[in-house]
C-alpha positions in Angstrom: 169.4 -3.9 -26.0 167.3 -0.8 -26.6 163.5 -1.2 -26.3 161.3 1.2 -28.1 157.5 1.4 -27.6 156.1 3.4 -30.5 152.6 4.9 -29.8 151.4 1.7 -28.1 147.7 1.3 -27.3 146.0 -1.8 -25.9 142.2 -2.2 -25.8 140.3 -5.1 -24.4 136.7 -6.0 -25.3 134.1 -4.7 -22.8 132.0 -7.0 -20.6 129.1 -6.6 -23.0 128.3 -4.9 -26.3 127.0 -1.7 -24.6 130.1 -1.0 -22.5 132.5 -0.9 -25.4 136.2 -1.7 -25.4 138.4 -0.9 -22.3 141.6 1.0 -22.9 144.3 -0.6 -20.7 147.3 1.4 -22.2 146.8 4.6 -24.1 149.4 5.9 -26.6 152.5 4.9 -24.7 155.6 6.3 -26.6 158.9 5.7 -24.9 162.5 4.5 -25.5 164.2 2.3 -22.9 168.0 2.9 -23.3 170.2 -0.2 -23.5 171.4 -1.5 -20.2 169.0 0.5 -18.0 166.6 -0.6 -15.3 163.2 1.1 -15.9 160.5 0.9 -13.3 156.8 0.9 -14.4 155.0 2.3 -11.4 151.3 2.9 -10.6 148.3 1.6 -8.8 146.5 -1.6 -9.7 144.8 -1.4 -13.1 147.0 1.4 -14.4 148.3 -0.6 -17.4 151.8 -1.4 -16.2 151.5 -5.2 -16.3 149.7 -5.0 -19.7 152.7 -3.0 -21.0 155.1 -5.7 -19.8 153.0 -8.4 -21.4 153.1 -6.5 -24.8 156.9 -6.2 -24.5 157.3 -10.0 -24.0 154.7 -10.9 -26.6 152.0 -12.5 -24.5 149.7 -9.6 -25.5 149.7 -7.9 -28.9 149.2 -4.1 -29.1 145.9 -2.9 -30.6 147.9 0.0 -32.1 151.6 0.9 -32.3 154.8 -1.1 -32.7 157.5 -2.5 -30.5 161.2 -2.6 -31.4 164.3 -4.3 -29.9 167.1 -2.1 -31.2 166.0 -1.7 -34.9 164.1 -5.0 -35.1 160.3 -4.8 -35.1 159.2 -7.6 -32.8 155.5 -6.7 -32.6 154.5 -9.9 -34.4 157.4 -12.1 -33.2 156.2 -14.9 -30.9 157.3 -14.6 -27.2 159.7 -17.6 -27.4 161.6 -16.0 -30.2 162.0 -12.5 -28.6 164.9 -13.5 -26.3 163.2 -12.2 -23.1 163.4 -13.5 -19.6 160.4 -13.3 -17.4 160.0 -13.2 -13.6 156.5 -13.2 -12.1 155.0 -12.5 -8.7 154.4 -16.2 -8.2 157.7 -18.0 -8.7 156.2 -20.8 -10.9 158.9 -23.3 -9.9 158.4 -27.0 -10.7 158.0 -28.7 -7.2 159.3 -32.1 -8.3 162.5 -30.6 -9.7 165.7 -29.6 -7.9 166.9 -26.0 -8.0 169.4 -27.0 -10.7 166.7 -28.6 -12.8 164.5 -25.6 -12.5 167.2 -23.3 -13.7 168.2 -25.6 -16.5 164.6 -26.0 -17.8 164.6 -23.2 -20.4 167.9 -24.5 -21.8 166.2 -27.9 -22.6 164.0 -26.1 -25.2 166.9 -24.9 -27.3 167.1 -26.5 -30.7 169.4 -26.7 -33.7 172.7 -24.9 -33.4 171.7 -23.5 -30.0 171.1 -26.9 -28.5 173.3 -27.7 -25.5 174.7 -30.9 -24.0 173.7 -31.8 -20.4 177.2 -30.8 -19.2 176.9 -27.4 -20.9 173.4 -26.9 -19.4 174.8 -27.7 -15.9 177.6 -25.2 -16.4 175.3 -22.5 -17.4 172.9 -23.3 -14.5 175.8 -23.0 -12.0 176.9 -19.7 -13.5 173.3 -18.3 -13.1 173.1 -19.7 -9.6 176.4 -18.0 -8.6 175.1 -14.8 -10.0 172.2 -14.8 -7.6 174.2 -16.5 -4.8 172.4 -19.8 -4.5 175.0 -22.2 -5.8 174.9 -24.1 -2.5 171.2 -24.8 -3.0 171.3 -26.6 -6.4 170.2 -30.0 -5.1 167.3 -28.8 -3.0 163.7 -28.7 -4.0 161.4 -25.6 -3.9 159.6 -26.7 -0.7 163.0 -26.7 1.1 163.6 -23.0 0.3 162.5 -19.7 1.8 160.5 -17.2 -0.2 163.6 -15.2 -0.9 165.5 -18.2 -2.1 162.7 -19.3 -4.4 162.6 -15.8 -5.9 166.4 -16.1 -6.6 165.8 -19.4 -8.3 163.1 -17.7 -10.5 165.6 -14.9 -11.4 168.4 -17.4 -12.2 166.0 -19.3 -14.5 165.2 -16.1 -16.3 168.8 -15.2 -16.7 170.3 -18.6 -17.6 169.8 -18.0 -21.3 171.2 -14.4 -20.9 168.1 -12.8 -22.4 168.2 -9.6 -24.4 165.6 -8.1 -22.1 164.6 -9.0 -18.5 161.0 -8.4 -17.5 159.9 -8.6 -13.9 156.2 -8.3 -12.8 155.7 -7.5 -9.1 158.6 -9.9 -8.3 158.8 -8.9 -4.6 155.2 -8.8 -3.6 155.2 -12.2 -1.9 158.1 -11.4 0.4 158.1 -9.9 3.8 159.4 -6.4 4.4 163.0 -7.4 5.3 163.3 -9.9 2.4 161.9 -7.3 0.0 164.6 -4.9 1.0 167.4 -7.5 0.6 166.1 -8.8 -2.7 165.7 -5.5 -4.3 169.4 -4.7 -3.5 170.3 -8.1 -5.1 168.2 -7.3 -8.2 170.0 -4.0 -8.7 173.4 -5.7 -8.2 172.5 -8.5 -10.7 171.2 -6.0 -13.3 174.4 -3.9 -13.1 176.6 -6.9 -13.3 174.8 -8.4 -16.4 174.0 -5.0 -18.1 170.7 -6.5 -19.3 168.0 -4.0 -20.1 165.4 -4.6 -17.4 161.7 -3.5 -17.0 160.5 -3.8 -13.4 156.8 -3.5 -12.7 155.6 -2.5 -9.2 152.9 -0.6 -7.3 155.4 0.1 -4.5 156.9 3.6 -5.1 159.7 3.0 -2.6 160.7 -0.1 -4.5 160.7 1.6 -7.8 162.6 4.7 -6.7 165.3 2.7 -4.9 166.5 0.5 -7.8 165.4 2.2 -11.1 167.5 4.4 -13.4 164.2 5.8 -14.7 160.6 5.5 -13.5 157.4 5.7 -15.6 154.4 6.7 -13.5 151.1 5.4 -15.0 147.5 5.9 -14.1 144.4 4.6 -15.9 146.4 3.5 -18.8 148.0 6.9 -19.3 151.7 7.7 -18.7 151.7 10.6 -16.2 155.5 11.3 -16.0 158.8 9.8 -17.0 162.2 10.7 -15.4 164.8 9.8 -12.9 163.3 8.9 -9.5 164.5 11.9 -7.6 163.7 14.3 -10.4 160.1 13.0 -10.5 159.8 13.2 -6.7 161.2 16.8 -6.7 159.4 18.0 -9.8 155.9 16.3 -10.1 154.0 17.5 -13.1 150.6 16.8 -11.7 148.8 16.2 -8.5 148.5 12.4 -9.1 152.3 12.0 -9.4 152.8 14.3 -6.3 150.5 12.2 -4.2 151.6 8.8 -5.4 155.3 9.3 -4.6 156.5 9.9 -1.1 156.4 8.3 2.3 154.8 9.8 4.3 152.6 11.1 1.4 152.6 14.7 0.4 150.1 16.9 2.4 147.3 18.4 0.2 145.3 21.4 1.1 142.4 23.4 -0.4 144.0 26.7 -1.2 143.7 29.8 -3.2 145.7 32.4 -5.1 145.1 35.9 -3.9 147.0 39.2 -4.1 150.2 37.6 -5.2 150.2 35.0 -2.4 149.4 31.3 -1.9 146.7 30.9 0.8 145.8 27.8 2.8 142.5 28.8 4.4 143.2 32.3 5.8 146.9 31.7 6.1 149.1 33.4 3.5 151.8 30.7 3.4 154.0 31.6 0.3 154.6 34.4 -2.2 153.7 33.4 -5.8 156.8 35.2 -7.0 158.9 32.7 -5.1 157.5 29.8 -7.2 158.3 28.9 -10.8 155.2 29.3 -13.1 154.6 26.3 -15.4 154.8 26.9 -19.1 153.1 25.3 -22.1 154.5 21.9 -23.0 154.6 20.4 -26.5 153.8 16.9 -25.3 150.3 15.5 -25.4 148.1 15.2 -22.4 149.2 11.5 -22.0 152.6 12.7 -21.1 154.0 9.6 -22.7 157.0 11.1 -24.5 160.5 10.0 -24.0 161.9 13.5 -23.2 160.4 13.2 -19.7 157.9 16.0 -20.0 154.4 15.1 -19.2 151.1 16.8 -19.2 150.0 20.1 -20.9 150.7 22.7 -18.3 148.7 25.9 -18.4 150.6 29.1 -18.2 149.3 30.5 -14.9 150.6 34.1 -15.2 147.1 35.2 -16.1 145.8 33.5 -12.9 148.1 35.5 -10.6 147.0 38.7 -12.2 143.2 38.1 -11.9 141.2 39.7 -9.1 139.6 37.6 -6.4 140.4 34.2 -5.0 141.4 31.5 -7.5 140.8 28.0 -6.0 143.8 25.7 -6.2 145.2 22.6 -4.6 148.3 23.2 -2.5 150.6 20.3 -1.8 153.6 20.3 0.6 156.1 17.5 1.2 156.3 16.3 4.8 159.9 17.5 5.0 158.9 20.9 3.6 157.7 22.3 6.9 159.8 23.8 9.6 158.7 24.9 13.0 158.7 28.7 13.6 156.8 30.5 16.4 156.2 33.3 13.8 155.3 31.0 10.9 152.3 31.8 8.7 150.7 28.4 8.7 148.7 27.8 11.9 147.9 24.2 12.8 146.4 22.4 15.8 148.8 20.0 17.4 147.5 16.4 17.7 150.7 14.6 18.7 154.4 13.9 18.2 156.0 10.6 17.0 159.7 10.3 17.9 161.5 8.1 15.3 165.2 8.4 16.4 166.8 11.0 14.2 163.6 12.5 13.0 160.4 13.5 14.6 156.9 13.4 13.0 154.6 16.2 14.0 150.9 15.3 13.6 148.6 18.2 13.3 145.4 19.4 11.6 144.2 22.4 9.6 140.6 23.1 8.4 141.8 23.3 4.8 143.6 19.9 4.9 142.3 17.1 2.7 142.6 14.2 5.0 142.6 13.3 8.7 145.9 14.7 9.8 149.0 16.5 8.5 152.3 14.6 8.9 155.4 16.7 8.9 159.0 15.7 9.5 161.2 17.9 11.7 164.6 17.6 13.4 164.5 15.9 16.8 166.0 18.9 18.6 163.2 21.1 17.2 160.3 19.0 18.4 157.3 21.0 19.9 156.6 21.0 23.6 154.3 18.4 25.1 151.8 21.0 26.3 151.5 22.9 23.1 148.1 23.1 21.5 149.2 24.9 18.3 152.2 24.7 16.0 153.2 27.2 13.4 155.2 26.4 10.3 157.1 28.1 7.5 157.5 26.3 4.2 160.8 25.3 2.7 161.6 26.4 -0.9 161.1 23.7 -3.5 158.7 21.7 -1.3 155.4 23.4 -2.1 153.4 22.9 -5.3 150.3 24.5 -6.6 147.9 22.5 -8.8 144.8 23.4 -10.9 141.9 22.3 -8.6 139.9 20.7 -11.5 142.5 19.2 -13.8 145.3 18.5 -11.3 147.9 20.0 -13.6 150.7 21.9 -11.9 150.5 25.7 -12.0 153.4 26.6 -9.8 156.3 24.6 -8.4 159.8 24.5 -7.1 162.3 27.3 -7.4 
């Protein structure tokens, strides 16, 4: 089932007459291919859950239309859209068994779709097997772990084989190990069923690990759309660059001068070694399905201008490598040994934050008595952004 969001905008009334309406989602235009798992990713309040609620019909767009394949479902009630919903709180009925909870949506079927009790039991067993809880059917929710309850909620959403599966922060209530296990299961279930799935989360690691495509949102505006690794490697603006990545990308106050990228007084990279951004046809919302986002300024003129041009310079933690002759001088604060990798913690006057975190090979760790470390920057791991707008000026090559 292909899902198309056509120029979707959602506004809510303000708290009072003076404040005016609040735009939760602004001009979202995107096509979710049939059978894909798409992650809506962003901080709290970015509009991702509101987008999900509009897809399922619990919220109606202020502007725009929603299509399932070629059917306009914008005005279709939620119960007639054929969607399955899984929420952060599992919303299981405590007095019912697992089997009864899974069967519950089937009891609402009417007319030609109505099922006998035996047929409902059969479908409930099939859904339970899919999420591997068939041996728990006679238990009640209080007798289950958090991960098992989440599987029951997923089975209940799948029992009617919905056209679209919608999941809103489904792993938030689980501990770290259970989150890891359950997200693997969600990906397996989605691949086995082939159901088009929209997965809402604020956890970038979660979204990147299971999604075919991620949609990064901020303040109601789509920032970038693409395959997870592509978005990580090719962020179109500073927000996307800083939101994706663990440890987060290191951001410095920098400048362009004499054909070089400077961090403080350190000339760390040649501008000619970076790809300049070109004008994009997409709108500033970056909400088009081709994956482009943001209006990028052609920076060729910047490189040719005289004097310092203030910029933001961002470097991925894995983009540094230790070199006694490296151009970036940092004061060493400490070293964290994490098995295969080593995290070097340092500082630099131009760094925006408390400490720089860089990942290096264990055999190349700095000495315990060093006070300074020097780095070179790996190609493709450094990005230059407009200091005011956050739009990318130069990137990977």
